[in-house]
NUPA-224395 format. One line per 2 residues: number of its first residue (from 0); their letters; for each residue x, y, z of N, C-alpha, C, CB. Coordinates in nm, 2 decimals. Atoms other than C-alpha are relative to their C-alpha. Glycine has a CB too. Layout:
<sites>
NUM> a> X,Y,Z,X,Y,Z,X,Y,Z,X,Y,Z | ...
</sites>
This chain:
<sites>
0> mn> 0.18,0.05,-0.04,2.05,-3.64,-3.36,-0.07,0.17,0.03,-0.01,-0.12,0.19 | 0.06,-0.16,-0.10,2.02,-3.30,-3.12,-0.03,0.10,-0.09,0.13,0.08,0.10
2> dk> 0.01,-0.10,0.09,2.09,-3.09,-3.42,-0.10,0.02,-0.11,0.12,0.00,-0.05 | 0.11,0.02,0.05,1.81,-3.22,-3.60,-0.13,0.04,0.02,0.00,-0.09,0.00
4> kd> 0.11,-0.05,-0.11,1.60,-3.21,-3.30,-0.05,0.17,-0.03,0.07,-0.02,0.17 | 0.02,-0.14,0.02,1.67,-2.84,-3.28,-0.08,0.05,-0.09,0.10,0.05,-0.03
6> lr> 0.03,-0.08,0.11,1.66,-2.75,-3.64,-0.17,-0.04,-0.01,0.09,-0.04,-0.14 | 0.14,0.01,0.02,1.27,-2.93,-3.64,-0.07,0.09,0.08,-0.04,-0.13,0.04
8> ti> 0.08,-0.05,-0.09,1.18,-2.74,-3.34,0.00,0.15,-0.02,0.03,-0.05,0.13 | 0.02,-0.14,0.07,1.29,-2.40,-3.49,-0.10,0.00,-0.11,0.13,0.06,-0.07
10> kt> 0.09,0.01,0.15,1.09,-2.49,-3.83,-0.11,0.02,0.05,0.00,-0.12,-0.09 | 0.09,0.00,-0.05,0.83,-2.57,-3.61,-0.08,0.14,0.07,0.02,-0.09,0.05
12> kr> 0.01,-0.13,-0.05,0.83,-2.25,-3.40,-0.03,0.11,-0.11,0.12,0.04,0.07 | 0.03,-0.11,0.10,0.85,-2.03,-3.72,-0.12,-0.01,-0.04,0.09,0.01,-0.12
14> ai> 0.12,0.05,0.06,0.56,-2.21,-3.87,-0.11,0.03,0.08,0.01,-0.13,-0.02 | 0.12,-0.05,-0.13,0.35,-2.15,-3.54,0.00,0.19,-0.03,0.08,-0.06,0.22
16> da> 0.05,-0.19,-0.03,0.47,-1.75,-3.54,-0.04,0.00,-0.12,0.13,0.15,0.03 | 0.02,-0.05,0.12,0.41,-1.73,-3.92,-0.18,-0.03,-0.01,0.10,-0.08,-0.12
18> af> 0.11,0.00,0.01,0.07,-1.87,-3.85,-0.10,0.11,0.05,-0.01,-0.11,0.04 | 0.04,-0.07,-0.08,0.00,-1.68,-3.54,-0.04,0.17,-0.07,0.09,-0.03,0.11
20> tk> 0.00,-0.10,0.09,0.08,-1.35,-3.73,-0.12,0.02,-0.09,0.12,-0.01,-0.07 | 0.11,-0.02,0.10,-0.17,-1.43,-4.01,-0.13,0.01,0.08,0.00,-0.13,-0.12
22> li> 0.13,0.02,-0.07,-0.45,-1.52,-3.79,-0.04,0.10,0.10,-0.01,-0.11,0.07 | 0.07,-0.10,-0.08,-0.44,-1.25,-3.55,-0.03,0.11,-0.03,0.04,0.03,0.09
24> re> 0.03,-0.10,0.08,-0.44,-1.01,-3.84,-0.15,-0.04,-0.07,0.13,0.02,-0.10 | 0.12,0.01,0.06,-0.73,-1.19,-4.01,-0.14,-0.04,0.08,0.02,-0.08,-0.11
26> kg> 0.10,0.07,-0.10,-0.94,-1.34,-3.72,0.00,0.09,0.13,0.05,-0.15,0.04 | 0.02,-0.06,-0.11,-0.84,-1.14,-3.44,0.06,-0.10,0.12,-0.13,0.03,0.00
28> fe> -0.05,0.10,-0.08,-0.68,-1.29,-3.11,-0.10,-0.06,0.08,0.11,0.05,0.07 | 0.07,0.10,-0.06,-0.96,-1.37,-2.94,-0.09,-0.10,-0.04,-0.06,0.05,0.07
30> am> 0.10,0.11,0.10,-1.14,-1.53,-3.21,0.08,-0.13,-0.03,-0.03,0.06,-0.17 | -0.08,0.16,0.00,-0.85,-1.77,-3.27,-0.01,-0.11,0.06,0.11,0.00,0.03
32> ti> -0.03,0.12,-0.09,-0.81,-2.12,-3.17,0.14,-0.07,-0.02,-0.11,-0.11,-0.02 | -0.12,0.07,0.00,-0.54,-2.34,-3.10,-0.01,-0.10,-0.14,0.02,-0.09,0.16
34> kd> 0.06,0.09,0.14,-0.73,-2.57,-3.40,0.06,0.10,-0.13,-0.22,-0.01,0.00 | -0.01,-0.09,0.10,-0.68,-2.27,-3.61,0.17,0.01,-0.04,-0.07,0.14,0.05
36> ia> -0.11,-0.03,0.01,-0.33,-2.20,-3.53,0.09,-0.15,-0.06,0.04,0.07,0.14 | -0.10,0.13,0.03,-0.20,-2.59,-3.58,-0.05,-0.02,-0.13,-0.01,-0.15,0.11
38> ee> 0.02,0.04,0.14,-0.41,-2.61,-3.91,0.11,0.10,-0.12,-0.17,0.04,-0.04 | -0.07,-0.09,0.07,-0.26,-2.31,-4.03,0.19,0.00,-0.03,-0.04,0.12,0.07
40> al> -0.14,0.06,0.04,0.08,-2.42,-3.97,0.05,-0.11,-0.03,0.07,0.01,0.07 | -0.01,0.15,0.05,0.04,-2.78,-4.08,0.07,-0.05,0.11,0.09,-0.02,-0.15
42> in> -0.04,0.12,-0.10,0.11,-2.94,-3.75,-0.13,-0.03,0.07,0.13,0.03,0.12 | 0.10,0.05,-0.08,-0.10,-3.11,-3.49,-0.02,0.08,0.12,0.03,-0.13,0.04
44> rg> -0.02,-0.06,-0.16,-0.23,-2.98,-3.17,0.07,-0.03,0.12,-0.10,-0.02,0.05 | -0.08,0.05,-0.09,-0.02,-3.18,-2.97,0.13,0.06,-0.02,0.01,-0.14,-0.01
46> tf> -0.13,-0.02,0.04,0.29,-3.06,-3.16,-0.02,0.18,0.08,0.03,-0.04,-0.21 | 0.06,-0.14,-0.06,0.14,-2.68,-3.05,0.04,-0.02,0.13,-0.18,0.02,-0.02
48> yk> -0.03,-0.03,-0.14,0.13,-2.76,-2.70,0.13,-0.08,0.07,-0.14,-0.03,0.09 | -0.14,0.03,-0.04,0.49,-2.92,-2.69,0.05,0.14,0.02,0.09,-0.08,-0.11
50> hy> -0.08,-0.12,0.05,0.60,-2.55,-2.77,-0.06,0.10,0.15,-0.07,0.07,-0.19 | 0.06,-0.11,-0.04,0.31,-2.33,-2.57,-0.12,-0.08,0.09,-0.04,0.11,-0.13
52> ld> 0.10,0.06,-0.06,0.06,-2.41,-2.31,-0.13,0.05,-0.07,0.01,0.03,0.16 | 0.11,-0.10,0.07,-0.19,-2.17,-2.48,-0.02,0.09,-0.06,-0.06,0.03,0.05
54> ky> -0.02,-0.10,0.04,-0.27,-1.92,-2.69,0.04,0.12,0.06,-0.08,0.01,-0.05 | -0.03,-0.09,-0.05,-0.21,-1.66,-2.45,0.16,-0.01,0.08,-0.11,0.01,0.07
56> dl> -0.15,0.03,-0.01,0.14,-1.84,-2.36,0.07,0.05,-0.14,0.02,-0.17,0.02 | -0.05,-0.01,0.12,0.23,-1.80,-2.73,-0.02,0.15,-0.02,-0.07,-0.10,-0.12
58> le> -0.01,-0.15,0.02,0.12,-1.43,-2.74,0.11,0.05,0.06,-0.12,0.08,0.04 | -0.10,-0.09,-0.08,0.33,-1.35,-2.44,0.15,-0.03,-0.06,0.00,-0.03,0.17
60> sy> -0.11,0.00,0.06,0.63,-1.51,-2.59,0.03,0.06,-0.13,0.02,-0.10,-0.01 | 0.00,-0.08,0.14,0.57,-1.36,-2.94,0.04,0.15,0.01,-0.15,0.01,-0.06
62> en> -0.01,-0.13,-0.03,0.55,-1.02,-2.77,0.13,0.02,0.09,-0.14,0.03,0.07 | -0.10,-0.02,-0.08,0.85,-1.08,-2.54,0.11,0.01,-0.10,0.02,-0.10,0.12
64> tl> -0.12,-0.01,0.08,1.08,-1.17,-2.83,0.03,0.12,-0.10,0.00,-0.11,-0.08 | -0.03,-0.15,0.04,1.00,-0.84,-3.00,0.06,0.08,0.08,-0.11,0.06,-0.03
66> lq> -0.05,-0.06,-0.09,1.06,-0.68,-2.68,0.16,-0.02,0.01,-0.08,-0.03,0.10 | -0.13,-0.01,-0.03,1.40,-0.83,-2.66,0.08,0.03,-0.09,0.03,-0.10,0.05
68> gl> -0.05,-0.10,0.11,1.49,-0.69,-3.00,0.02,0.11,0.04,-0.08,0.02,-0.09 | 0.04,-0.18,-0.04,1.39,-0.34,-2.88,0.15,0.00,0.13,-0.24,0.03,0.11
70> ae> -0.08,-0.02,-0.12,1.60,-0.42,-2.54,0.15,-0.01,-0.07,-0.03,-0.12,0.12 | -0.12,0.03,0.05,1.92,-0.56,-2.74,0.07,0.14,-0.05,-0.02,-0.12,-0.11
72> il> -0.04,-0.13,0.05,1.96,-0.23,-2.93,0.02,0.10,0.10,-0.09,0.06,-0.09 | -0.02,-0.10,-0.15,1.91,-0.01,-2.62,0.10,-0.01,0.08,-0.10,-0.02,0.09
74> tr> -0.08,0.03,-0.08,2.14,-0.20,-2.41,0.14,0.01,-0.07,-0.03,-0.12,0.05 | -0.11,0.02,0.07,2.41,-0.26,-2.69,0.04,0.16,-0.02,-0.03,-0.10,-0.14
76> ni> -0.03,-0.14,0.00,2.41,0.13,-2.73,0.02,0.11,0.10,-0.09,0.05,-0.05 | 0.02,-0.11,-0.11,2.31,0.33,-2.43,0.13,-0.07,0.13,-0.19,0.01,0.07
78> ed> -0.10,0.03,-0.13,2.54,0.09,-2.15,0.14,0.00,-0.08,-0.03,-0.17,0.10 | -0.16,-0.01,0.06,2.84,0.08,-2.39,0.03,0.17,0.00,0.02,-0.08,-0.18
80> eq> -0.03,-0.12,0.02,2.85,0.45,-2.39,-0.03,0.08,0.15,-0.07,0.06,-0.12 | 0.00,-0.06,-0.14,2.95,0.66,-2.09,0.04,0.13,0.00,0.07,-0.06,0.09
82> pl> 0.14,0.00,0.03,2.79,0.93,-2.10,-0.02,-0.02,-0.14,-0.06,0.13,0.04 | 0.06,-0.01,0.14,2.57,0.91,-2.40,0.08,0.11,-0.11,-0.15,0.05,0.02
84> gi> -0.04,-0.13,0.10,2.76,1.08,-2.71,-0.10,0.04,-0.08,0.11,-0.04,-0.11 | 0.09,-0.04,0.07,2.63,1.32,-2.90,-0.07,-0.07,-0.15,0.05,0.12,-0.01
86> gm> 0.07,0.10,0.09,2.56,1.10,-3.20,-0.06,-0.12,0.01,0.07,-0.03,-0.08 | 0.04,0.11,-0.05,2.45,0.81,-3.03,-0.17,0.01,0.00,0.08,-0.01,0.15
88> pk> 0.14,0.04,0.02,2.06,0.90,-3.02,-0.02,-0.03,-0.14,-0.09,0.11,0.03 | 0.00,0.04,0.13,2.06,0.90,-3.40,0.03,-0.12,-0.04,0.06,0.07,-0.07
90> ki> -0.02,0.15,0.03,2.22,0.55,-3.43,-0.07,-0.07,0.08,0.14,-0.05,0.00 | 0.13,0.08,-0.06,1.98,0.42,-3.19,-0.13,0.01,-0.04,-0.02,0.03,0.11
92> at> 0.09,-0.02,0.06,1.71,0.57,-3.37,-0.04,-0.09,-0.12,0.01,0.11,-0.03 | -0.01,0.08,0.11,1.85,0.42,-3.69,-0.03,-0.14,-0.01,0.10,0.00,-0.03
94> et> 0.00,0.13,-0.02,1.90,0.09,-3.55,-0.17,-0.05,0.03,0.12,-0.03,0.13 | 0.15,0.07,-0.02,1.55,0.06,-3.39,-0.09,0.02,-0.13,-0.08,0.08,0.12
96> fr> 0.07,-0.01,0.14,1.38,0.19,-3.72,0.02,-0.10,-0.08,0.04,0.13,-0.09 | -0.04,0.11,0.07,1.54,-0.07,-3.90,-0.04,-0.11,0.06,0.11,-0.01,-0.02
98> yv> 0.06,0.12,-0.03,1.44,-0.35,-3.66,-0.17,0.03,0.02,0.08,-0.04,0.14 | 0.14,-0.02,0.00,1.06,-0.21,-3.65,-0.04,-0.03,-0.16,-0.04,0.16,0.06
100> dd> 0.04,0.06,0.15,1.09,-0.25,-4.03,0.00,-0.12,-0.04,0.07,0.05,-0.09 | -0.02,0.15,0.03,1.24,-0.59,-4.04,-0.15,-0.06,0.05,0.14,-0.07,0.10
102> na> 0.12,0.07,-0.08,0.94,-0.69,-3.80,-0.15,0.08,-0.02,0.03,-0.01,0.17 | 0.13,-0.09,0.01,0.65,-0.46,-3.92,-0.11,-0.07,-0.01,-0.01,0.10,-0.12
104> dk> 0.11,0.09,0.00,0.40,-0.73,-4.01,-0.03,-0.03,0.14,0.05,-0.12,-0.08 | 0.07,0.04,-0.14,0.41,-0.85,-3.65,-0.04,0.08,0.09,0.07,-0.06,0.07
106> ii> 0.03,-0.10,-0.07,0.44,-0.52,-3.49,-0.14,0.07,-0.04,0.11,0.09,-0.01 | 0.12,-0.07,0.01,0.15,-0.36,-3.67,-0.12,-0.11,0.02,0.00,0.07,-0.13
108> tl> 0.09,0.09,-0.04,-0.05,-0.67,-3.62,-0.06,-0.01,0.13,0.03,-0.11,-0.02 | 0.04,-0.03,-0.14,-0.01,-0.62,-3.26,-0.05,0.12,0.05,0.10,-0.02,0.07
110> fn> 0.04,-0.13,-0.02,-0.04,-0.28,-3.26,-0.14,0.03,0.01,0.04,0.08,-0.08 | 0.15,-0.04,0.06,-0.38,-0.28,-3.43,-0.10,-0.13,0.02,0.00,0.04,-0.18
112> nh> 0.10,0.09,0.02,-0.55,-0.61,-3.35,-0.01,-0.09,0.16,0.04,-0.10,-0.14 | 0.00,0.07,-0.12,-0.50,-0.71,-2.99,-0.01,0.08,0.13,0.10,-0.08,-0.01
114> gg> 0.00,-0.02,-0.15,-0.65,-0.60,-2.65,0.01,0.16,0.02,0.13,-0.08,0.08 | -0.04,-0.16,-0.01,-0.66,-0.20,-2.72,0.12,0.04,0.02,-0.04,0.07,0.10
116> nq> -0.16,-0.03,-0.01,-0.31,-0.16,-2.81,0.07,-0.02,0.12,0.02,0.14,-0.02 | -0.07,0.05,-0.12,-0.16,-0.35,-2.53,0.16,-0.03,-0.02,-0.07,-0.13,0.03
118> fe> -0.15,0.00,0.04,0.14,-0.41,-2.70,0.08,0.14,-0.03,0.00,-0.08,-0.14 | -0.02,-0.13,0.01,0.18,-0.05,-2.79,0.06,0.07,0.15,-0.14,0.07,-0.05
120> yk> -0.02,-0.04,-0.15,0.14,0.01,-2.42,0.12,-0.07,0.06,-0.13,-0.03,0.10 | -0.10,0.05,-0.04,0.41,-0.23,-2.34,0.14,0.05,-0.06,-0.02,-0.13,-0.03
122> vr> -0.09,-0.05,0.05,0.64,-0.10,-2.56,0.04,0.13,0.05,-0.02,-0.01,-0.11 | -0.05,-0.12,-0.06,0.62,0.26,-2.42,0.02,-0.04,0.13,-0.09,0.12,-0.01
124> ty> -0.06,0.05,-0.14,0.63,0.09,-2.07,0.13,-0.03,0.00,-0.06,-0.11,0.07 | -0.17,0.08,-0.02,0.95,-0.08,-2.15,0.11,0.14,-0.04,0.03,-0.16,-0.16
126> mf> -0.10,-0.14,0.01,1.10,0.24,-2.30,0.01,0.11,0.10,-0.03,0.08,-0.13 | -0.02,-0.09,-0.09,1.01,0.47,-2.06,0.10,-0.05,0.14,-0.15,0.05,0.04
128> dy> -0.07,0.03,-0.12,1.13,0.25,-1.75,0.16,0.00,-0.05,-0.04,-0.14,0.08 | -0.13,0.03,0.08,1.45,0.17,-1.97,0.07,0.15,0.01,-0.04,-0.05,-0.18
130> yq> -0.04,-0.13,-0.01,1.49,0.56,-2.00,0.02,0.05,0.12,-0.07,0.08,-0.05 | -0.02,-0.04,-0.12,1.45,0.60,-1.64,0.13,-0.05,0.07,-0.11,-0.02,0.07
132> th> -0.09,0.07,-0.04,1.68,0.36,-1.55,0.15,0.03,-0.04,-0.04,-0.10,-0.02 | -0.10,-0.05,0.05,1.95,0.51,-1.78,0.00,0.16,-0.01,0.02,-0.06,-0.11
134> sh> 0.00,-0.14,0.00,1.90,0.87,-1.71,0.10,0.09,0.02,-0.07,0.02,0.08 | -0.13,-0.08,-0.03,2.22,0.95,-1.58,0.08,0.05,-0.13,0.10,-0.08,0.09
136> ql> -0.06,-0.01,0.10,2.35,0.90,-1.91,-0.07,0.09,-0.13,0.03,-0.12,-0.02 | 0.04,-0.08,0.10,2.08,1.09,-2.12,-0.04,0.15,0.08,-0.12,-0.07,-0.08
138> id> 0.01,-0.11,-0.06,2.04,1.35,-1.87,0.09,0.12,0.07,-0.04,-0.05,0.06 | -0.11,-0.05,-0.10,2.25,1.62,-1.74,-0.11,0.09,0.15,0.12,0.14,-0.11
140> es> 0.08,-0.04,-0.12,2.07,1.66,-1.38,0.00,0.15,0.04,0.05,-0.07,0.11 | -0.01,-0.15,-0.05,2.24,2.00,-1.30,-0.06,0.10,-0.07,0.12,0.05,0.01
142> rl> 0.06,-0.09,0.11,2.11,2.18,-1.61,-0.15,-0.05,-0.04,0.09,0.00,-0.13 | 0.11,0.03,0.02,1.78,2.00,-1.59,-0.11,0.12,-0.01,-0.01,-0.09,0.09
144> rv> 0.12,-0.12,0.02,1.48,2.26,-1.69,-0.14,-0.03,0.05,-0.03,0.03,-0.14 | 0.13,0.03,-0.01,1.18,2.05,-1.64,0.00,-0.11,0.07,-0.06,0.00,-0.11
146> dr> -0.02,0.14,-0.07,1.08,1.75,-1.42,0.04,-0.11,-0.10,-0.13,-0.03,0.07 | -0.07,0.08,0.13,1.28,1.46,-1.56,-0.10,-0.11,-0.04,0.16,-0.08,0.04
148> ey> 0.09,0.09,0.08,0.99,1.23,-1.57,-0.08,0.04,-0.11,-0.07,-0.06,0.08 | 0.11,-0.05,0.10,0.76,1.44,-1.75,0.10,0.02,-0.14,-0.08,0.16,0.07
150> li> -0.10,-0.02,0.12,1.10,1.49,-2.01,-0.02,-0.17,-0.06,0.19,0.06,0.07 | 0.01,0.07,0.05,1.11,1.13,-2.03,-0.15,-0.07,-0.04,0.08,-0.05,0.06
152> ay> 0.17,0.03,0.06,0.74,1.09,-2.10,0.01,0.06,-0.10,-0.13,0.04,0.08 | 0.00,-0.04,0.11,0.77,1.32,-2.34,0.06,-0.07,-0.13,0.05,0.10,0.02
154> it> -0.09,0.07,0.08,1.05,1.16,-2.53,-0.04,-0.14,-0.07,0.11,-0.04,0.09 | 0.04,0.15,0.02,0.90,0.81,-2.49,-0.11,0.00,-0.10,-0.05,-0.08,0.14
156> na> 0.12,-0.03,0.06,0.56,0.92,-2.62,0.01,0.01,-0.16,-0.05,0.13,0.05 | -0.02,-0.03,0.12,0.70,1.10,-2.91,0.05,-0.13,-0.11,0.10,0.12,0.02
158> hv> -0.08,0.09,0.08,0.94,0.81,-3.03,-0.14,-0.10,-0.04,0.15,-0.09,0.09 | 0.06,0.15,0.05,0.67,0.53,-3.01,-0.13,0.08,-0.08,-0.06,-0.13,0.14
160> gl> 0.10,-0.04,0.09,0.40,0.78,-3.16,0.05,0.04,-0.16,-0.08,0.13,0.06 | -0.07,0.04,0.12,0.65,0.82,-3.48,0.02,-0.11,-0.07,0.10,0.02,0.02
162> ir> -0.01,0.12,0.06,0.67,0.47,-3.50,-0.12,-0.05,-0.04,0.05,-0.08,0.08 | 0.13,0.02,0.03,0.31,0.42,-3.52,-0.03,0.07,-0.13,-0.09,0.05,0.12
164> tw> 0.04,-0.08,0.14,0.25,0.67,-3.79,0.10,-0.03,-0.11,0.00,0.16,0.01 | -0.09,0.04,0.07,0.54,0.58,-3.95,-0.05,-0.15,-0.09,0.11,-0.02,0.11
166> le> 0.02,0.15,0.03,0.42,0.18,-3.97,-0.17,0.05,-0.07,0.01,-0.13,0.18 | 0.14,-0.03,0.04,0.04,0.34,-4.04,0.01,0.05,-0.19,-0.06,0.14,0.12
168> ng> -0.02,-0.04,0.10,0.19,0.51,-4.33,0.07,-0.05,-0.15,0.04,0.09,0.05 | -0.04,0.13,0.11,0.33,0.22,-4.52,0.16,0.02,0.00,-0.08,0.04,-0.18
170> rr> -0.15,0.00,0.01,0.68,0.30,-4.41,0.08,0.05,-0.10,0.05,-0.11,0.02 | -0.03,-0.04,0.14,0.74,0.51,-4.71,0.15,0.08,0.04,-0.15,0.11,-0.08
172> es> -0.14,-0.05,-0.04,1.08,0.67,-4.54,0.08,-0.12,0.04,0.01,0.10,0.12 | -0.04,0.13,-0.06,1.39,0.45,-4.49,0.02,0.04,0.14,0.13,-0.07,-0.07
174> se> -0.02,0.03,-0.14,1.51,0.39,-4.15,0.07,0.13,0.04,0.09,-0.12,0.03 | -0.11,-0.10,-0.04,1.79,0.65,-4.17,-0.08,0.14,-0.03,0.16,-0.02,-0.09
176> vl> 0.08,-0.12,0.03,1.56,0.93,-4.30,-0.11,0.01,0.14,-0.08,-0.03,-0.16 | 0.07,0.01,-0.12,1.32,0.86,-4.01,0.09,0.04,0.11,-0.06,-0.15,0.03
178> ad> -0.11,-0.04,-0.11,1.61,0.89,-3.78,0.03,0.15,-0.03,0.15,-0.10,-0.01 | -0.04,-0.12,0.02,1.70,1.20,-3.92,-0.15,0.11,0.03,0.06,0.00,-0.16
180> vl> 0.08,-0.07,-0.05,1.35,1.35,-3.88,-0.02,-0.01,0.17,-0.11,-0.04,-0.08 | 0.00,0.00,-0.14,1.35,1.21,-3.52,0.11,0.12,0.06,0.03,-0.15,0.05
182> et> -0.04,-0.08,-0.06,1.64,1.38,-3.45,0.01,0.16,0.01,0.08,-0.03,0.00 | 0.04,-0.13,0.02,1.55,1.70,-3.59,-0.08,0.05,0.14,-0.09,-0.01,-0.12
184> lt> 0.12,-0.03,-0.09,1.21,1.70,-3.34,0.07,-0.02,0.12,-0.12,-0.08,0.00 | -0.04,0.04,-0.13,1.41,1.57,-3.05,0.15,0.11,0.06,0.04,-0.18,-0.02
186> vk> -0.12,-0.08,0.00,1.74,1.78,-3.07,-0.02,0.14,0.02,0.08,-0.02,-0.13 | 0.00,-0.10,0.04,1.62,2.10,-3.23,-0.16,0.05,0.06,0.05,-0.02,-0.14
188> gp> 0.10,-0.05,-0.06,1.26,2.09,-3.11,-0.10,0.02,-0.10,0.03,0.11,0.07 | 0.10,0.00,0.08,0.91,2.09,-3.25,-0.03,0.14,-0.08,-0.09,-0.05,0.09
190> fy> 0.00,-0.16,0.05,0.91,2.50,-3.30,0.08,0.01,-0.13,0.08,0.09,0.12 | -0.11,-0.01,0.09,1.23,2.44,-3.50,-0.06,-0.08,-0.13,0.14,-0.05,0.06
192> aa> 0.03,0.10,0.11,1.08,2.16,-3.71,-0.12,0.09,-0.07,-0.04,-0.16,0.06 | 0.16,-0.09,0.07,0.76,2.38,-3.78,0.04,0.12,-0.05,-0.13,0.04,0.10
194> gl> -0.02,-0.12,0.08,0.96,2.65,-3.91,-0.01,0.14,0.08,-0.10,0.00,-0.13 | 0.03,-0.14,-0.06,0.87,2.91,-3.64,0.13,0.07,0.08,-0.13,-0.02,0.10
196> id> -0.10,-0.05,-0.05,1.22,2.95,-3.50,0.10,-0.04,-0.12,0.03,-0.04,0.15 | -0.13,0.06,0.08,1.58,2.92,-3.67,0.06,-0.02,0.08,0.09,0.06,-0.09
</sites>
């Protein structure tokens, strides 16, 4: 009996999730109502309220689920490696881009249609805080040539900017190819990538 109930809950949440993605893209977050979500998900409003307090609670759950997926990639790769191995940044990048690709519709929708890039800000803040926390694995303090905070801000914003551009360009490259681009930019630097130095 519990299995059937759990399956029903999963199906209902998936339907709400799909409806939310579609409606936020078509109408925008502020304009959509619970009635809209319920009708699109083919449920009644009472069923919606069994799972979420309101659309803001749904949005928070939606964003947190996406952030949790990103957190799992970083945690699995960074915390298991002591210190971070030379090939690990590319592995992390490939997994991250693959995750973004798998969830592209949701991420594009949130990047473009809610609260002045609020979700993009949350992603950037999460990545910055995570890199700060694990900076002892990412940075050799004895040889650091710039302020650590500036370095982490540069890396974080470069990564998020690359993700946004990739999404806006229709994800033409594979996750592996984009990881190569990121590795070239991060490891060898923009001047090398621009052909100004060898």
